[in-house]
C-alpha positions as YAML, in Angstrom:
chain: A
units: angstrom
residues:
- id: 1
  name: UNK
  ca: [-2.79, 140.53, 131.76]
- id: 2
  name: UNK
  ca: [-3.75, 139.13, 135.17]
- id: 3
  name: UNK
  ca: [-1.67, 137.07, 137.56]
- id: 4
  name: UNK
  ca: [-4.41, 135.16, 139.35]
- id: 5
  name: UNK
  ca: [-5.13, 131.48, 139.00]
- id: 6
  name: UNK
  ca: [-6.27, 131.81, 135.38]
- id: 7
  name: UNK
  ca: [-3.58, 134.17, 134.15]
- id: 8
  name: UNK
  ca: [-0.82, 132.37, 136.01]
- id: 9
  name: UNK
  ca: [-1.84, 128.93, 134.78]
- id: 10
  name: UNK
  ca: [-1.92, 130.14, 131.15]
- id: 11
  name: UNK
  ca: [1.39, 131.94, 131.55]
- id: 12
  name: UNK
  ca: [2.94, 128.81, 133.02]
- id: 13
  name: UNK
  ca: [1.63, 126.71, 130.13]
- id: 14
  name: UNK
  ca: [2.98, 129.19, 127.56]
- id: 15
  name: UNK
  ca: [6.37, 129.48, 129.26]
- id: 16
  name: UNK
  ca: [6.92, 125.73, 129.53]
- id: 17
  name: UNK
  ca: [6.14, 125.48, 125.81]
- id: 18
  name: UNK
  ca: [9.01, 127.83, 125.02]
- id: 19
  name: UNK
  ca: [7.18, 131.15, 124.81]
- id: 20
  name: UNK
  ca: [8.62, 134.37, 126.28]
- id: 21
  name: UNK
  ca: [5.92, 135.62, 128.66]
- id: 22
  name: UNK
  ca: [5.41, 138.86, 130.62]
- id: 23
  name: UNK
  ca: [2.60, 138.82, 133.18]
- id: 24
  name: UNK
  ca: [1.26, 142.30, 133.90]
- id: 25
  name: UNK
  ca: [-0.50, 142.09, 137.21]
- id: 26
  name: UNK
  ca: [-2.48, 144.58, 139.30]
- id: 27
  name: UNK
  ca: [-1.96, 145.98, 142.77]
- id: 28
  name: UNK
  ca: [-1.84, 143.88, 145.86]
- id: 29
  name: UNK
  ca: [-5.30, 145.24, 146.72]
- id: 30
  name: UNK
  ca: [-6.76, 144.10, 143.39]
- id: 31
  name: UNK
  ca: [-9.97, 142.05, 143.60]
- id: 32
  name: UNK
  ca: [-8.73, 138.47, 143.36]
- id: 33
  name: UNK
  ca: [-10.91, 135.37, 143.45]
- id: 34
  name: UNK
  ca: [-7.74, 133.21, 143.46]
- id: 35
  name: UNK
  ca: [-6.88, 134.04, 147.07]
- id: 36
  name: UNK
  ca: [-10.41, 134.03, 148.44]
- id: 37
  name: UNK
  ca: [-11.72, 130.60, 147.48]
- id: 38
  name: UNK
  ca: [-11.84, 127.21, 149.12]
- id: 39
  name: UNK
  ca: [-9.54, 125.52, 146.56]
- id: 40
  name: UNK
  ca: [-11.96, 122.91, 145.22]
- id: 41
  name: UNK
  ca: [-11.09, 120.97, 142.08]
- id: 42
  name: UNK
  ca: [-14.62, 120.14, 141.09]
- id: 43
  name: UNK
  ca: [-16.69, 118.35, 138.49]
- id: 44
  name: UNK
  ca: [-20.11, 117.68, 139.96]
- id: 45
  name: UNK
  ca: [-23.06, 119.70, 138.68]
- id: 46
  name: UNK
  ca: [-20.92, 121.98, 136.55]
- id: 47
  name: UNK
  ca: [-22.47, 122.41, 133.12]
- id: 48
  name: UNK
  ca: [-26.11, 121.94, 134.04]
- id: 49
  name: UNK
  ca: [-27.82, 123.01, 130.80]
- id: 50
  name: UNK
  ca: [-24.47, 123.54, 129.01]
- id: 51
  name: UNK
  ca: [-22.68, 120.29, 128.21]
- id: 52
  name: UNK
  ca: [-19.42, 121.84, 126.98]
- id: 53
  name: UNK
  ca: [-18.73, 123.16, 130.50]
- id: 54
  name: UNK
  ca: [-19.41, 119.74, 131.98]
- id: 55
  name: UNK
  ca: [-17.03, 118.22, 129.44]
- id: 56
  name: UNK
  ca: [-14.09, 120.57, 130.20]
- id: 57
  name: UNK
  ca: [-14.65, 120.35, 133.96]
- id: 58
  name: UNK
  ca: [-14.35, 116.55, 133.76]
- id: 59
  name: UNK
  ca: [-11.31, 116.80, 131.49]
- id: 60
  name: UNK
  ca: [-9.66, 119.27, 133.88]
- id: 61
  name: UNK
  ca: [-10.18, 117.05, 136.94]
- id: 62
  name: UNK
  ca: [-8.70, 114.08, 135.07]
- id: 63
  name: UNK
  ca: [-5.55, 116.11, 134.22]
- id: 64
  name: UNK
  ca: [-5.15, 117.52, 137.72]
- id: 65
  name: UNK
  ca: [-3.05, 114.68, 139.28]
- id: 66
  name: UNK
  ca: [-0.35, 114.93, 136.62]
- id: 67
  name: UNK
  ca: [-0.53, 118.73, 136.59]
- id: 68
  name: UNK
  ca: [-0.12, 118.87, 140.36]
- id: 69
  name: UNK
  ca: [2.85, 116.47, 140.34]
- id: 70
  name: UNK
  ca: [4.58, 118.36, 137.50]
- id: 71
  name: UNK
  ca: [4.05, 121.79, 139.08]
- id: 72
  name: UNK
  ca: [5.16, 120.63, 142.55]
- id: 73
  name: UNK
  ca: [8.33, 119.07, 141.10]
- id: 74
  name: UNK
  ca: [9.17, 122.17, 139.02]
- id: 75
  name: UNK
  ca: [8.46, 124.71, 141.77]
- id: 76
  name: UNK
  ca: [9.48, 122.74, 144.86]
- id: 77
  name: UNK
  ca: [6.19, 123.75, 146.54]
- id: 78
  name: UNK
  ca: [3.77, 121.23, 148.03]
- id: 79
  name: UNK
  ca: [0.28, 121.93, 146.68]
- id: 80
  name: UNK
  ca: [-1.59, 119.65, 149.16]
- id: 81
  name: UNK
  ca: [-3.68, 118.33, 146.29]
- id: 82
  name: UNK
  ca: [-5.92, 115.39, 147.05]
- id: 83
  name: UNK
  ca: [-8.62, 113.64, 145.03]
- id: 84
  name: UNK
  ca: [-10.62, 111.52, 147.45]
- id: 85
  name: UNK
  ca: [-13.85, 112.24, 145.63]
- id: 86
  name: UNK
  ca: [-16.35, 114.83, 146.70]
- id: 87
  name: UNK
  ca: [-19.87, 114.97, 148.10]
- id: 88
  name: UNK
  ca: [-22.68, 117.44, 147.51]
- id: 89
  name: UNK
  ca: [-24.48, 117.25, 150.85]
- id: 90
  name: UNK
  ca: [-28.27, 117.36, 150.97]
- id: 91
  name: UNK
  ca: [-29.32, 118.98, 154.26]
- id: 92
  name: UNK
  ca: [-32.90, 117.73, 153.92]
- id: 93
  name: UNK
  ca: [-35.27, 115.67, 151.79]
- id: 94
  name: UNK
  ca: [-36.14, 118.60, 149.54]
- id: 95
  name: UNK
  ca: [-32.46, 119.15, 148.67]
- id: 96
  name: UNK
  ca: [-32.02, 115.48, 147.93]
- id: 97
  name: UNK
  ca: [-34.99, 115.56, 145.56]
- id: 98
  name: UNK
  ca: [-33.56, 118.64, 143.83]
- id: 99
  name: UNK
  ca: [-30.08, 117.04, 143.50]
- id: 100
  name: UNK
  ca: [-31.70, 113.85, 142.11]
- id: 101
  name: UNK
  ca: [-33.55, 115.89, 139.49]
- id: 102
  name: UNK
  ca: [-30.37, 117.76, 138.49]
- id: 103
  name: UNK
  ca: [-28.46, 114.51, 138.17]
- id: 104
  name: UNK
  ca: [-31.16, 113.17, 135.91]
- id: 105
  name: UNK
  ca: [-30.94, 116.26, 133.71]
- id: 106
  name: UNK
  ca: [-27.15, 115.98, 133.57]
- id: 107
  name: UNK
  ca: [-27.46, 112.37, 132.48]
- id: 108
  name: UNK
  ca: [-29.96, 113.26, 129.76]
- id: 109
  name: UNK
  ca: [-27.74, 115.98, 128.31]
- id: 110
  name: UNK
  ca: [-24.54, 113.87, 128.50]
- id: 111
  name: UNK
  ca: [-23.40, 111.80, 125.50]
- id: 112
  name: UNK
  ca: [-24.58, 108.25, 126.03]
- id: 113
  name: UNK
  ca: [-26.60, 109.32, 129.05]
- id: 114
  name: UNK
  ca: [-23.63, 108.83, 131.43]
- id: 115
  name: UNK
  ca: [-22.75, 111.29, 134.20]
- id: 116
  name: UNK
  ca: [-20.19, 110.17, 136.75]
- id: 117
  name: UNK
  ca: [-22.00, 111.06, 139.98]
- id: 118
  name: UNK
  ca: [-24.35, 108.96, 142.09]
- id: 119
  name: UNK
  ca: [-26.73, 109.46, 144.94]
- id: 120
  name: UNK
  ca: [-25.78, 107.98, 148.31]
- id: 121
  name: UNK
  ca: [-28.19, 107.62, 151.20]
- id: 122
  name: UNK
  ca: [-27.84, 108.91, 154.72]
- id: 123
  name: UNK
  ca: [-26.30, 105.72, 156.08]
- id: 124
  name: UNK
  ca: [-23.64, 105.57, 153.38]
- id: 125
  name: UNK
  ca: [-22.84, 109.23, 153.91]
- id: 126
  name: UNK
  ca: [-22.45, 108.74, 157.65]
- id: 127
  name: UNK
  ca: [-20.03, 105.85, 157.02]
- id: 128
  name: UNK
  ca: [-17.96, 108.18, 154.84]
- id: 129
  name: UNK
  ca: [-17.81, 110.82, 157.59]
- id: 130
  name: UNK
  ca: [-17.67, 108.76, 160.76]
- id: 131
  name: UNK
  ca: [-16.09, 111.48, 162.90]
- id: 132
  name: UNK
  ca: [-19.05, 113.86, 162.61]
- id: 133
  name: UNK
  ca: [-22.61, 112.93, 163.49]
- id: 134
  name: UNK
  ca: [-25.10, 113.93, 160.83]
- id: 135
  name: UNK
  ca: [-27.89, 116.31, 161.71]
- id: 136
  name: UNK
  ca: [-31.38, 114.81, 161.99]
- id: 137
  name: UNK
  ca: [-32.58, 116.18, 158.66]
- id: 138
  name: UNK
  ca: [-29.60, 115.27, 156.47]
- id: 139
  name: UNK
  ca: [-30.94, 113.03, 153.74]
- id: 140
  name: UNK
  ca: [-27.84, 111.93, 151.78]
- id: 141
  name: UNK
  ca: [-25.55, 113.31, 149.09]
- id: 142
  name: UNK
  ca: [-24.23, 112.99, 145.59]
- id: 143
  name: UNK
  ca: [-20.77, 111.55, 145.26]
- id: 144
  name: UNK
  ca: [-18.25, 111.70, 142.41]
- id: 145
  name: UNK
  ca: [-14.76, 110.15, 142.39]
- id: 146
  name: UNK
  ca: [-13.40, 113.00, 140.29]
- id: 147
  name: UNK
  ca: [-13.64, 115.76, 142.84]
- id: 148
  name: UNK
  ca: [-10.85, 116.94, 145.09]
- id: 149
  name: UNK
  ca: [-9.10, 119.93, 146.65]
- id: 150
  name: UNK
  ca: [-5.86, 121.88, 146.67]
- id: 151
  name: UNK
  ca: [-4.46, 124.58, 148.93]
- id: 152
  name: UNK
  ca: [-5.16, 127.60, 146.72]
- id: 153
  name: UNK
  ca: [-2.40, 129.91, 148.09]
- id: 154
  name: UNK
  ca: [0.16, 127.18, 147.47]
- id: 155
  name: UNK
  ca: [-1.12, 126.70, 143.94]
- id: 156
  name: UNK
  ca: [-0.78, 130.38, 143.11]
- id: 157
  name: UNK
  ca: [2.66, 130.59, 144.66]
- id: 158
  name: UNK
  ca: [3.84, 127.46, 142.78]
- id: 159
  name: UNK
  ca: [2.58, 128.87, 139.45]
- id: 160
  name: UNK
  ca: [4.36, 132.13, 140.01]
- id: 161
  name: UNK
  ca: [7.53, 130.38, 141.09]
- id: 162
  name: UNK
  ca: [7.49, 128.15, 137.99]
- id: 163
  name: UNK
  ca: [6.90, 131.05, 135.64]
- id: 164
  name: UNK
  ca: [9.96, 132.83, 136.98]
- id: 165
  name: UNK
  ca: [12.06, 129.67, 136.94]
- id: 166
  name: UNK
  ca: [11.22, 129.25, 133.22]
- id: 167
  name: UNK
  ca: [12.69, 132.68, 132.51]
- id: 168
  name: UNK
  ca: [9.46, 134.68, 132.12]
- id: 169
  name: UNK
  ca: [8.54, 137.74, 134.11]
- id: 170
  name: UNK
  ca: [5.75, 138.78, 136.54]
- id: 171
  name: UNK
  ca: [5.38, 142.54, 136.99]
- id: 172
  name: UNK
  ca: [3.04, 143.57, 139.81]
- id: 173
  name: UNK
  ca: [1.39, 146.97, 140.00]
- id: 174
  name: UNK
  ca: [1.32, 147.30, 136.20]
- id: 175
  name: UNK
  ca: [-2.17, 148.44, 135.36]
- id: 176
  name: UNK
  ca: [-2.71, 148.42, 131.61]
- id: 177
  name: UNK
  ca: [-3.79, 151.75, 130.16]
- id: 178
  name: UNK
  ca: [-3.63, 151.08, 126.39]
- id: 179
  name: UNK
  ca: [-3.50, 148.26, 123.89]
- id: 180
  name: UNK
  ca: [-2.58, 149.37, 120.36]
- id: 181
  name: UNK
  ca: [-2.04, 147.47, 117.13]
- id: 182
  name: UNK
  ca: [1.42, 147.80, 115.63]
- id: 183
  name: UNK
  ca: [1.55, 145.92, 112.35]
- id: 184
  name: UNK
  ca: [1.46, 142.21, 113.13]
- id: 185
  name: UNK
  ca: [1.91, 142.76, 116.89]
- id: 186
  name: UNK
  ca: [0.52, 144.84, 119.74]
- id: 187
  name: UNK
  ca: [1.94, 147.48, 122.04]
- id: 188
  name: UNK
  ca: [0.65, 147.30, 125.59]
- id: 189
  name: UNK
  ca: [1.14, 150.37, 127.79]
- id: 190
  name: UNK
  ca: [1.17, 150.20, 131.59]
- id: 191
  name: UNK
  ca: [1.94, 153.55, 133.17]
- id: 192
  name: UNK
  ca: [5.19, 154.83, 131.65]
- id: 193
  name: UNK
  ca: [6.24, 151.41, 130.39]
- id: 194
  name: UNK
  ca: [5.34, 149.66, 127.14]
- id: 195
  name: UNK
  ca: [5.62, 146.08, 125.93]
- id: 196
  name: UNK
  ca: [5.42, 144.64, 122.45]
- id: 197
  name: UNK
  ca: [3.93, 141.19, 121.82]
- id: 198
  name: UNK
  ca: [2.57, 139.18, 118.96]
- id: 199
  name: UNK
  ca: [-0.14, 137.80, 121.17]
- id: 200
  name: UNK
  ca: [-1.97, 139.24, 124.21]
- id: 201
  name: UNK
  ca: [-4.06, 137.28, 126.73]
- id: 202
  name: UNK
  ca: [-6.67, 139.11, 128.76]
- id: 203
  name: UNK
  ca: [-7.13, 137.09, 131.96]
- id: 204
  name: UNK
  ca: [-7.71, 139.80, 134.52]
- id: 205
  name: UNK
  ca: [-10.99, 138.59, 136.03]
- id: 206
  name: UNK
  ca: [-13.01, 141.56, 137.21]
- id: 207
  name: UNK
  ca: [-10.53, 143.80, 135.47]
- id: 208
  name: UNK
  ca: [-11.67, 142.55, 132.04]
- id: 209
  name: UNK
  ca: [-14.44, 145.08, 131.45]
- id: 210
  name: UNK
  ca: [-12.12, 148.10, 131.35]
- id: 211
  name: UNK
  ca: [-9.63, 146.17, 129.23]
- id: 212
  name: UNK
  ca: [-12.44, 145.44, 126.80]
- id: 213
  name: UNK
  ca: [-13.25, 149.14, 126.62]
- id: 214
  name: UNK
  ca: [-9.68, 149.81, 125.43]
- id: 215
  name: UNK
  ca: [-10.47, 147.53, 122.47]
- id: 216
  name: UNK
  ca: [-14.11, 148.68, 121.96]
- id: 217
  name: UNK
  ca: [-15.12, 145.13, 122.80]
- id: 218
  name: UNK
  ca: [-17.68, 144.53, 125.56]
- id: 219
  name: UNK
  ca: [-16.58, 141.80, 127.97]
- id: 220
  name: UNK
  ca: [-19.56, 141.15, 130.29]
- id: 221
  name: UNK
  ca: [-18.06, 140.15, 133.62]
- id: 222
  name: UNK
  ca: [-19.62, 141.21, 136.92]
- id: 223
  name: UNK
  ca: [-18.83, 140.45, 140.58]
- id: 224
  name: UNK
  ca: [-20.52, 137.87, 142.78]
- id: 225
  name: UNK
  ca: [-19.59, 137.98, 146.46]
- id: 226
  name: UNK
  ca: [-18.93, 134.83, 148.42]
- id: 227
  name: UNK
  ca: [-18.18, 134.57, 152.13]
- id: 228
  name: UNK
  ca: [-16.32, 131.92, 154.11]
- id: 229
  name: UNK
  ca: [-15.69, 130.95, 157.69]
- id: 230
  name: UNK
  ca: [-12.39, 129.52, 158.90]
- id: 231
  name: UNK
  ca: [-12.64, 127.50, 162.12]
- id: 232
  name: UNK
  ca: [-10.08, 126.55, 164.70]
- id: 233
  name: UNK
  ca: [-7.78, 123.68, 163.80]
- id: 234
  name: UNK
  ca: [-9.32, 120.23, 164.43]
- id: 235
  name: UNK
  ca: [-8.12, 116.64, 164.12]
- id: 236
  name: UNK
  ca: [-9.05, 115.08, 160.75]
- id: 237
  name: UNK
  ca: [-12.87, 114.96, 160.75]
- id: 238
  name: UNK
  ca: [-13.94, 115.17, 157.12]
- id: 239
  name: UNK
  ca: [-11.95, 113.62, 154.30]
- id: 240
  name: UNK
  ca: [-14.39, 114.30, 151.48]
- id: 241
  name: UNK
  ca: [-14.75, 117.91, 150.46]
- id: 242
  name: UNK
  ca: [-18.15, 119.39, 149.61]
- id: 243
  name: UNK
  ca: [-19.29, 122.53, 147.87]
- id: 244
  name: UNK
  ca: [-19.54, 124.21, 151.23]
- id: 245
  name: UNK
  ca: [-17.19, 122.44, 153.64]
- id: 246
  name: UNK
  ca: [-13.63, 121.14, 153.48]
- id: 247
  name: UNK
  ca: [-10.73, 120.65, 155.87]
- id: 248
  name: UNK
  ca: [-7.40, 122.30, 155.14]
- id: 249
  name: UNK
  ca: [-3.96, 120.69, 155.63]
- id: 250
  name: UNK
  ca: [-3.66, 122.64, 158.89]
- id: 251
  name: UNK
  ca: [-6.91, 121.16, 160.21]
- id: 252
  name: UNK
  ca: [-9.09, 124.25, 159.87]
- id: 253
  name: UNK
  ca: [-12.52, 123.84, 158.34]
- id: 254
  name: UNK
  ca: [-13.56, 126.17, 155.56]
- id: 255
  name: UNK
  ca: [-17.28, 126.73, 155.74]
- id: 256
  name: UNK
  ca: [-19.31, 128.49, 153.10]
- id: 257
  name: UNK
  ca: [-20.53, 129.68, 150.94]
- id: 258
  name: UNK
  ca: [-22.75, 132.50, 149.71]
- id: 259
  name: UNK
  ca: [-23.69, 133.86, 146.30]
- id: 260
  name: UNK
  ca: [-24.46, 137.57, 146.64]
- id: 261
  name: UNK
  ca: [-25.08, 140.44, 144.28]
- id: 262
  name: UNK
  ca: [-23.18, 143.10, 146.23]
- id: 263
  name: UNK
  ca: [-21.35, 144.96, 143.50]
- id: 264
  name: UNK
  ca: [-17.65, 145.45, 144.16]
- id: 265
  name: UNK
  ca: [-18.13, 145.39, 147.94]
- id: 266
  name: UNK
  ca: [-15.91, 142.83, 149.79]
- id: 267
  name: UNK
  ca: [-17.40, 143.61, 153.19]
- id: 268
  name: UNK
  ca: [-18.12, 140.66, 155.48]
- id: 269
  name: UNK
  ca: [-21.81, 140.68, 156.44]
- id: 270
  name: UNK
  ca: [-22.48, 139.33, 159.92]
- id: 271
  name: UNK
  ca: [-25.93, 138.08, 158.98]
- id: 272
  name: UNK
  ca: [-24.51, 135.99, 156.11]
- id: 273
  name: UNK
  ca: [-21.85, 134.54, 158.36]
- id: 274
  name: UNK
  ca: [-24.48, 133.67, 160.94]
- id: 275
  name: UNK
  ca: [-26.49, 131.84, 158.29]
- id: 276
  name: UNK
  ca: [-23.46, 129.85, 157.10]
- id: 277
  name: UNK
  ca: [-22.55, 128.92, 160.72]
- id: 278
  name: UNK
  ca: [-26.14, 127.90, 161.46]
- id: 279
  name: UNK
  ca: [-26.35, 125.79, 158.34]
- id: 280
  name: UNK
  ca: [-23.25, 123.74, 159.17]
- id: 281
  name: UNK
  ca: [-24.09, 123.44, 162.87]
- id: 282
  name: UNK
  ca: [-27.44, 122.01, 161.75]
- id: 283
  name: UNK
  ca: [-25.80, 119.65, 159.24]
- id: 284
  name: UNK
  ca: [-23.09, 118.56, 161.71]
- id: 285
  name: UNK
  ca: [-24.18, 119.26, 165.30]
- id: 286
  name: UNK
  ca: [-20.67, 118.37, 166.57]
- id: 287
  name: UNK
  ca: [-19.52, 121.67, 165.03]
- id: 288
  name: UNK
  ca: [-21.83, 123.85, 167.09]
- id: 289
  name: UNK
  ca: [-19.20, 124.81, 169.63]
- id: 290
  name: UNK
  ca: [-16.18, 124.92, 167.31]
- id: 291
  name: UNK
  ca: [-14.41, 128.28, 167.42]
- id: 292
  name: UNK
  ca: [-14.32, 130.67, 164.48]
- id: 293
  name: UNK
  ca: [-10.85, 132.01, 163.71]
- id: 294
  name: UNK
  ca: [-11.67, 134.43, 160.98]
- id: 295
  name: UNK
  ca: [-14.06, 135.17, 158.14]
- id: 296
  name: UNK
  ca: [-13.64, 136.73, 154.73]
- id: 297
  name: UNK
  ca: [-15.41, 137.74, 151.59]
- id: 298
  name: UNK
  ca: [-14.12, 137.65, 148.01]
- id: 299
  name: UNK
  ca: [-15.59, 138.42, 144.60]
- id: 300
  name: UNK
  ca: [-16.02, 135.89, 141.79]
- id: 301
  name: UNK
  ca: [-15.91, 137.11, 138.17]
- id: 302
  name: UNK
  ca: [-19.18, 135.97, 136.65]
- id: 303
  name: UNK
  ca: [-20.34, 135.97, 133.05]
- id: 304
  name: UNK
  ca: [-24.08, 136.45, 132.29]
- id: 305
  name: UNK
  ca: [-24.65, 132.69, 132.06]
- id: 306
  name: UNK
  ca: [-22.05, 131.69, 134.63]
- id: 307
  name: UNK
  ca: [-19.92, 129.72, 132.14]
- id: 308
  name: UNK
  ca: [-16.33, 130.40, 130.98]
- id: 309
  name: UNK
  ca: [-15.17, 132.50, 128.07]
- id: 310
  name: UNK
  ca: [-12.39, 131.40, 125.73]
- id: 311
  name: UNK
  ca: [-12.17, 133.53, 122.61]
- id: 312
  name: UNK
  ca: [-9.67, 135.04, 120.19]
- id: 313
  name: UNK
  ca: [-11.17, 138.39, 119.26]
- id: 314
  name: UNK
  ca: [-12.29, 138.45, 115.63]
- id: 315
  name: UNK
  ca: [-11.62, 142.20, 115.29]
- id: 316
  name: UNK
  ca: [-8.25, 141.94, 117.05]
- id: 317
  name: UNK
  ca: [-6.59, 138.72, 115.96]
- id: 318
  name: UNK
  ca: [-3.93, 137.64, 118.43]
- id: 319
  name: UNK
  ca: [-5.79, 138.93, 121.44]
- id: 320
  name: UNK
  ca: [-7.43, 136.27, 123.58]
- id: 321
  name: UNK
  ca: [-10.04, 136.65, 126.31]
- id: 322
  name: UNK
  ca: [-10.20, 134.07, 129.10]
- id: 323
  name: UNK
  ca: [-12.39, 134.21, 132.17]
- id: 324
  name: UNK
  ca: [-14.23, 131.86, 134.54]
- id: 325
  name: UNK
  ca: [-15.26, 131.67, 138.15]
- id: 326
  name: UNK
  ca: [-13.67, 128.18, 138.16]
- id: 327
  name: UNK
  ca: [-10.00, 129.10, 137.80]
- id: 328
  name: UNK
  ca: [-8.77, 126.50, 140.26]
- id: 329
  name: UNK
  ca: [-10.50, 123.53, 138.63]
- id: 330
  name: UNK
  ca: [-9.59, 124.67, 135.14]
- id: 331
  name: UNK
  ca: [-5.94, 125.41, 135.97]
- id: 332
  name: UNK
  ca: [-4.80, 122.04, 134.54]
- id: 333
  name: UNK
  ca: [-6.63, 122.75, 131.30]
- id: 334
  name: UNK
  ca: [-5.52, 126.38, 131.11]
- id: 335
  name: UNK
  ca: [-1.84, 125.33, 131.41]
- id: 336
  name: UNK
  ca: [-2.28, 122.60, 128.78]
- id: 337
  name: UNK
  ca: [-4.97, 122.68, 126.14]
- id: 338
  name: UNK
  ca: [-5.62, 126.43, 126.40]
- id: 339
  name: UNK
  ca: [-1.97, 127.39, 126.25]
- id: 340
  name: UNK
  ca: [-1.58, 125.25, 123.09]
- id: 341
  name: UNK
  ca: [-4.64, 126.88, 121.61]
- id: 342
  name: UNK
  ca: [-3.09, 130.32, 122.15]
- id: 343
  name: UNK
  ca: [0.22, 129.23, 120.62]
- id: 344
  name: UNK
  ca: [-0.93, 127.47, 117.49]
- id: 345
  name: UNK
  ca: [-4.73, 127.43, 117.36]
- id: 346
  name: UNK
  ca: [-4.99, 123.72, 118.15]
- id: 347
  name: UNK
  ca: [-8.01, 122.67, 120.21]
- id: 348
  name: UNK
  ca: [-9.99, 125.63, 118.90]
- id: 349
  name: UNK
  ca: [-12.92, 123.28, 118.24]
- id: 350
  name: UNK
  ca: [-12.90, 122.18, 121.89]
- id: 351
  name: UNK
  ca: [-13.35, 125.78, 123.00]
- id: 352
  name: UNK
  ca: [-15.66, 127.13, 120.29]
- id: 353
  name: UNK
  ca: [-18.76, 126.95, 122.53]
- id: 354
  name: UNK
  ca: [-17.22, 129.42, 124.98]
- id: 355
  name: UNK
  ca: [-17.04, 132.48, 122.72]
- id: 356
  name: UNK
  ca: [-18.35, 135.91, 123.65]
- id: 357
  name: UNK
  ca: [-20.66, 135.63, 120.62]
- id: 358
  name: UNK
  ca: [-23.19, 133.66, 122.70]
- id: 359
  name: UNK
  ca: [-24.07, 136.74, 124.73]
- id: 360
  name: UNK
  ca: [-24.76, 138.80, 121.60]
- id: 361
  name: UNK
  ca: [-27.01, 136.00, 120.29]
- id: 362
  name: UNK
  ca: [-28.84, 135.83, 123.63]
- id: 363
  name: UNK
  ca: [-29.58, 139.56, 123.28]
- id: 364
  name: UNK
  ca: [-30.59, 139.19, 119.67]
- id: 365
  name: UNK
  ca: [-27.67, 141.28, 118.41]
- id: 366
  name: UNK
  ca: [-25.46, 140.49, 115.47]
- id: 367
  name: UNK
  ca: [-21.74, 140.05, 116.05]
- id: 368
  name: UNK
  ca: [-19.66, 143.11, 115.07]
...
């Protein structure tokens, strides 16, 4: 259930491993993070305070080159995936100090004290981005060789194309209204249609909460709004993506981003866009007069602690819950390790830390 980046990657992994898959997707107007993000394949600073997330983020980025080649060859669609490394820009000395402290914490929590990111000073950063003059206050950055980017719409289209080529089905506008046990399998109802399956994967992002209600299982996922600016097309000016700026294959810059508690509202707020534009004009003064082509807002599915969920429900064996706000980065893992976990239970130890149980424990409740 769910045909976004997470659901499609899992469905692709299941289908290429010989499983018969039906993807029940929502309406075209469904709230989808997969088509509203910048397409970063990212490792840096993920898992601060939670090492298992840092581990799977690194593992996913390492698998991405092979995953991209395989998917492009199977689908015939160019993903525009690149891994030049990525930088986390520090707009001033205070940000550099904060990034330095976070890197130190990540090293302390990592096995052997190793974390593959390093600070670079202002001069080194300027040499990496020679086409854009740095703003006066820019102090440096953190750099990791594992980070990269992909064109997110191409990724989603390639996954859907590959799923269909493998003989599985994608059914849009099939909102699930019931999930019922039927012996050793389940019957899923969507409108006037029903489907029987031995295993069911709930990967519907912000649609997970109502699906959990059908199973009397709370799935705490809430929306976080992010907004982006798309500029006019430019010659190549920035090779290394950052958490808030990257250049697309067409030459447009994607500038962001925001983290807003706005409920299910996808409205673009002028004041937020102004702040994003001002930030990047201050960071790169050469961008001050670059034209804005469009803006958009999209909603990320967020868990209470911001980390993914991977769990087979204890009271509904054969039903799996998967969610994350990092569906692009984790696509390589979701189509590989996670698909195998769903098929035969392998790699369950690698995913044990991502269960829903951690939210009950945080609230002091026992697991039902």
